[in-house]
C-alpha positions in Angstrom: 15.8 4.6 -20.1 13.1 2.4 -18.6 11.9 2.3 -15.0 10.1 -0.4 -13.0 6.7 0.2 -11.6 7.2 1.3 -7.9 3.8 -0.1 -7.1 4.9 -3.7 -7.4 6.1 -5.4 -4.2 9.7 -6.0 -5.2 10.2 -2.5 -6.6 8.5 -0.7 -3.7 10.6 -2.5 -1.1 13.8 -2.2 -3.1 13.3 1.5 -3.3 11.8 2.4 0.1 13.1 -0.3 2.4 16.7 -0.2 1.3 19.2 0.0 4.2 21.8 1.5 1.9 19.4 4.3 0.9 17.5 5.2 4.1 17.3 8.9 3.0 14.6 7.9 0.5 12.2 6.6 3.1 13.1 9.4 5.5 12.4 12.2 3.0 9.2 10.4 1.7 7.7 10.1 5.2 8.8 13.7 6.2 7.1 15.1 3.1 3.9 13.0 3.2 3.2 12.9 6.9 2.3 15.8 9.3 4.8 15.1 12.1 5.4 16.9 15.4 9.1 16.8 14.6 10.8 15.5 11.5 12.5 12.1 11.2 16.2 12.4 11.3 17.2 8.8 11.0 15.4 5.5 10.8 15.9 1.8 11.6 14.3 -0.2 8.9 12.9 -3.3 10.7 12.4 -5.4 7.6 15.0 -4.3 5.0 14.8 -5.3 1.4 15.7 -8.9 0.6 15.2 -10.6 -2.8 12.0 -12.7 -2.6 11.8 -16.2 -3.9 10.2 -16.6 -7.3 8.0 -19.4 -6.0 6.8 -17.5 -3.0 5.6 -14.1 -4.3 3.2 -11.8 -2.4 1.3 -10.2 -5.2 -0.9 -7.4 -3.9 0.5 -5.7 -0.8 3.7 -4.7 0.8 4.4 -3.8 4.4 7.4 -1.7 5.5 8.1 -1.1 9.2 10.6 1.3 10.6 11.4 3.2 13.8 13.0 6.5 14.3 15.3 7.6 17.2 12.3 8.5 19.4 10.9 4.9 18.8 8.0 6.2 16.8 7.0 3.3 14.5 6.0 3.8 10.9 4.1 1.2 8.9 3.9 1.8 5.1 1.8 -0.4 2.9 1.4 -0.4 -0.9 -1.9 -1.9 -1.8 -2.5 -2.6 -5.5 -5.6 -4.8 -5.5 -8.8 -3.2 -4.2 -9.7 -4.5 -0.8 -12.9 -3.2 0.9 -11.6 -4.1 4.3 -8.3 -2.3 3.9 -9.1 0.4 6.5 -10.0 -2.3 9.1 -6.7 -4.0 8.3 -4.8 -0.7 8.7 -6.4 -0.3 12.2 -5.6 -4.0 13.0 -1.9 -3.8 11.9 -1.4 -0.5 13.8 -3.1 -1.7 17.0 -1.2 -4.9 17.0 2.2 -3.1 16.5 1.2 -0.7 19.3 0.3 -3.5 21.8 3.4 -5.5 21.0 5.6 -2.8 22.2 5.1 -3.9 25.8 6.1 -7.0 27.7 4.1 -8.0 30.7 6.4 -6.3 33.2 6.6 -3.0 31.3 4.6 0.2 31.9 2.0 1.9 29.6 4.0 5.1 29.7 6.6 3.5 27.6 4.2 3.1 24.6 5.2 5.1 21.5 3.2 6.3 18.6 2.4 4.1 15.6 1.8 6.0 12.3 0.3 4.1 9.4 0.6 5.1 5.8 -1.4 3.3 3.1 -0.7 3.9 -0.6 -3.7 2.7 -2.6 -4.0 2.1 -6.3 -7.8 2.5 -5.9 -10.2 4.8 -4.2 -11.7 4.0 -0.8 -13.1 7.3 0.6 -15.8 9.6 -0.9 -13.9 12.8 -0.5 -11.7 14.3 -3.3 -8.4 14.5 -1.3 -5.5 12.5 -2.6 -3.9 12.4 0.8 -6.0 12.1 3.9 -5.0 12.0 7.6 -7.2 10.3 10.2 -6.8 11.0 13.9 -8.6 10.1 17.1 -10.3 13.4 18.1 -12.6 14.6 20.9 -16.0 14.6 19.2 -17.1 17.6 21.2 -14.1 19.9 21.1 -12.1 18.5 18.1 -9.0 18.3 20.3 -6.4 15.8 19.4 -5.7 14.3 22.9 -5.2 10.7 21.9 -2.1 10.9 19.7 -0.5 7.4 19.7 -2.4 6.0 16.6 -2.6 7.9 13.3 -3.7 6.7 9.9 -2.8 8.3 6.5 -3.9 7.2 3.0 -2.8 8.2 -0.5 -5.4 7.3 -3.1 -3.4 7.3 -6.4 -6.3 7.4 -8.8 -7.3 10.8 -7.4 -3.9 12.3 -8.3 -4.2 13.8 -11.7 -1.4 16.4 -11.8 1.0 16.6 -14.7 4.7 17.0 -14.2 4.5 20.7 -14.9 1.8 21.1 -12.2 3.8 19.5 -9.3 4.1 22.0 -6.5 5.3 20.3 -3.4 7.9 17.6 -2.8 5.0 15.4 -1.6 3.5 15.9 -5.1 6.7 14.8 -6.7 6.9 11.6 -4.6 3.3 10.7 -5.4 4.0 11.4 -9.1 7.1 9.1 -8.9 5.1 6.2 -7.5 2.2 6.7 -9.9 4.1 7.5 -13.1 7.7 6.2 -13.0 7.1 3.2 -15.2 5.5 5.4 -17.9 8.6 7.7 -18.2 11.7 7.3 -20.3 13.9 9.8 -18.5 14.4 11.2 -15.0 12.1 14.2 -14.9 13.2 17.7 -13.8 10.9 17.4 -10.9 13.3 15.0 -9.3 15.1 17.9 -7.6 16.1 16.4 -4.3 18.9 13.9 -3.7 16.4 11.3 -2.3 14.2 11.6 -5.4 17.1 11.2 -7.7 18.2 8.1 -5.7 14.7 6.7 -6.0 14.7 7.1 -9.8 18.2 5.7 -10.0 17.1 2.5 -8.1 14.0 2.2 -10.3 16.0 2.3 -13.5 15.8 -1.2 -14.9 19.4 -1.3 -16.2 20.5 -1.4 -12.5 18.5 -4.5 -11.8 19.8 -8.1 -11.9 18.2 -10.6 -14.2 16.8 -12.4 -11.2 15.2 -9.3 -9.9 13.7 -8.5 -13.3 12.3 -12.0 -13.5 10.6 -11.6 -10.2 9.4 -8.1 -11.1 7.8 -9.4 -14.3 6.2 -12.4 -12.5 4.6 -10.0 -9.9 3.4 -7.7 -12.6 1.8 -10.7 -14.5 0.2 -11.9 -11.3 -1.3 -8.5 -10.6 -2.6 -8.2 -14.2 -4.1 -11.7 -14.0 -5.9 -11.0 -10.7 -7.3 -7.7 -12.0 -8.5 -9.3 -15.2 -10.1 -12.1 -13.3 -11.9 -9.7 -11.0 -13.1 -7.5 -13.9 -14.4 -10.5 -15.8 -16.1 -11.8 -12.7 -17.6 -8.4 -12.0 -19.1 -8.1 -15.5 -20.5 -11.6 -15.4 -21.9 -10.9 -12.0 -23.6 -7.7 -13.2 -25.2 -9.5 -16.1 -26.5 -12.2 -13.9 -27.6 -9.7 -11.3 -30.0 -8.1 -13.7 -31.8 -11.5 -13.8 -31.3 -13.1 -10.4 -30.6 -10.3 -8.0 -27.7 -9.1 -5.9 -27.0 -12.4 -4.0 -26.8 -14.5 -7.1 -24.5 -11.8 -8.7 -22.1 -12.0 -5.7 -22.1 -15.8 -5.8 -21.2 -15.8 -9.5 -18.4 -13.3 -9.0 -17.1 -15.4 -6.1 -17.2 -18.6 -8.2 -15.2 -16.9 -11.0 -12.6 -15.8 -8.5 -12.0 -19.2 -6.8 -9.0 -20.0 -8.9 -7.3 -16.6 -8.7 -7.9 -15.6 -5.0 -8.2 -17.1 -1.5 -11.4 -17.1 0.5 -10.6 -14.0 2.5 -9.8 -12.0 -0.6 -13.0 -13.1 -2.3 -15.1 -12.3 0.7 -13.5 -8.8 0.8 -14.2 -8.3 -2.9 -17.9 -9.5 -2.9 -19.2 -8.8 0.6 -20.0 -12.5 1.1 -19.0 -14.1 4.4 -15.9 -16.3 4.4 -18.1 -19.2 5.3 -20.3 -18.7 2.2 -17.2 -18.6 0.0 -15.8 -21.7 1.6 -19.1 -23.5 1.0 -19.0 -22.4 -2.6 -15.4 -23.6 -3.0 -16.2 -27.0 -1.5 -19.2 -27.4 -3.8 -17.2 -26.8 -7.0 
């Protein structure tokens, strides 16, 4: 048996944003998040639809859902390293929060927005795989402002083997990280929702069109990573001779074909204007 990689866009959304299998997203969120009360049912606001082969989004995936209390959940799988990802998480969440109200509505109608980012890279200096970020009173530590919350899973920090999985949250993270390396459904898939997730991820249940899109997305991710790594190594070599700025410019130049100006600016620390000037000069 062969499984798709849940970290790719099409696989992640087919598994976690599937109207016919809402129990997967419900259990995943209930196990990963610290909630005042559990999610009983969800409305998936952007359910899975087969993307077009010519219009693929290669690095990130956004799932939005609401529960019966109108709490909104934003789940994003981010494969490519993005230095501004935390800022983007704050922007997405704040935008979703502000869009709840029309001009004639009252602020008391606003409901919480809870963000969960699953990252295939590290972004924080601490060792925790799963981190929760709240708005707290700096003096007392009290959690008075509860409507915005940010959670992050950093997959490279997760090093547990299957025999070491303790919680259902561990088992979900293991599924996302390791499914495409497995040849059988592991014994750790011991809840109906986990079993459903592995079943959907099994390649023999996918149509040829879905597999073609899946392979194209995987190829695009690999190409982008190889381009960045080559650019980084070239930049480091140049940096020894010309300094940090020249190194960044060389990295940016090598990435012009593979990425847009915003992505290159995030990767290198250059301004978007500097990247645009470099592109226009090539």
